[in-house]
C-alpha positions in Angstrom: -3.4 -141.6 37.4 -4.6 -143.7 40.5 -5.8 -140.7 41.7 -7.6 -139.5 39.2 -9.6 -142.6 38.3 -10.4 -142.9 42.5 -11.7 -139.3 41.9 -14.1 -140.3 38.8 -15.2 -143.5 40.6 -16.1 -141.2 43.4 -18.1 -138.9 41.2 -19.4 -141.7 39.1 -20.7 -143.2 42.6 -22.3 -140.0 44.0 -23.9 -140.0 40.6 -25.3 -143.0 40.9 -26.7 -142.5 44.5 -28.3 -139.1 43.7 -29.8 -140.8 40.2 -31.7 -143.3 42.6 -32.1 -141.6 46.1 -33.0 -137.9 45.3 -36.1 -136.1 43.1 -37.2 -132.8 42.7 -40.7 -131.9 43.5 -42.9 -128.8 43.4 -45.0 -127.8 46.0 -48.7 -126.6 45.1 -51.0 -124.9 47.7 -50.2 -122.8 50.7 -51.0 -125.8 53.2 -46.9 -125.2 54.2 -46.7 -121.8 54.5 -44.6 -119.7 55.4 -42.1 -122.7 55.5 -42.6 -123.6 51.8 -44.6 -121.4 49.2 -47.2 -122.3 45.9 -44.5 -123.4 43.4 -41.4 -123.8 45.5 -39.3 -126.4 44.0 -37.7 -129.2 46.3 -35.1 -131.4 47.0 -36.7 -134.8 48.1 -34.3 -137.9 49.6 -35.9 -141.3 49.3 -36.2 -143.0 52.9 -38.8 -144.8 55.0 -37.4 -143.4 58.2 -38.8 -140.0 58.9 -38.2 -138.1 62.1 -40.7 -136.1 64.2 -40.6 -132.3 62.6 -39.5 -133.7 59.0 -41.1 -132.5 56.1 -42.1 -135.3 53.9 -43.5 -136.1 50.7 -46.5 -138.4 50.8 -48.4 -140.6 48.3 -52.4 -140.1 49.4 -55.1 -141.6 47.2 -57.7 -139.6 45.3 -60.8 -140.1 43.6 -59.1 -139.4 40.3 -55.8 -141.3 41.2 -52.9 -140.9 43.5 -51.6 -137.6 44.3 -48.5 -136.0 46.1 -48.6 -133.8 49.5 -46.2 -132.3 51.1 -46.6 -132.5 54.8 -44.5 -131.9 58.4 -44.4 -135.3 60.3 -46.0 -134.4 63.7 -46.4 -137.9 65.3 -44.6 -141.4 64.8 -45.7 -144.7 65.8 -46.1 -144.9 69.5 -45.9 -141.1 70.4 -48.8 -139.9 72.0 -52.4 -139.3 69.5 -52.9 -135.9 69.1 -56.4 -135.3 70.7 -58.6 -134.9 67.6 -57.3 -138.6 66.5 -58.1 -141.6 68.1 -56.6 -143.9 70.9 -54.0 -142.8 73.3 -51.0 -143.3 70.9 -50.3 -143.2 67.1 -50.6 -147.0 65.8 -47.6 -148.9 64.5 -47.0 -147.9 60.9 -49.2 -144.7 60.7 -47.9 -141.1 61.1 -49.6 -137.9 62.0 -49.5 -135.2 59.0 -49.7 -131.8 59.5 -49.3 -128.6 57.2 -47.8 -125.7 58.6 -50.5 -123.2 57.6 -53.3 -124.9 59.7 -56.1 -122.9 58.1 -55.2 -123.7 54.8 -54.2 -127.3 55.0 -56.0 -130.9 54.4 -54.1 -133.1 56.5 -54.5 -135.7 59.7 -57.2 -133.0 61.3 -58.8 -134.2 58.5 -58.0 -137.6 56.8 -56.5 -139.4 60.3 -53.7 -141.2 60.3 -51.5 -141.8 57.1 -50.1 -145.1 56.7 -46.0 -144.8 56.6 -46.1 -147.1 53.7 -46.8 -144.1 51.6 -43.9 -141.8 52.4 -41.7 -141.4 49.3 -39.3 -139.1 51.2 -38.1 -136.0 53.2 -37.5 -132.9 52.0 -34.0 -132.0 52.1 -34.0 -128.5 51.2 -35.5 -125.3 49.0 -33.8 -125.1 45.4 
């Protein structure tokens, strides 16, 4: 009986963690092609600690309200700033985000640094 309860407790704990930390998002547009395609469904893990190279989900302001974008983290605070951005280093609390498909991506080349506080999480995998 103890083994069954332990297994159920572990399963319940895993479910609670997943509900609190995982979301499903749908990719729109070609900006992350070929890594991700339009209408791909992805699993997103909530975190505020991205690493360089992670693909992330970020909330961006827009004239008609907030929208979500999927981009790759190209640089973190303290990293050398890319040539298209000002300053020698990426400022504290900021990220540089780029799409994998440069010709079809609105990203830090267009809107500059992105506040890290807008980060929702990292893409764990396509589902």
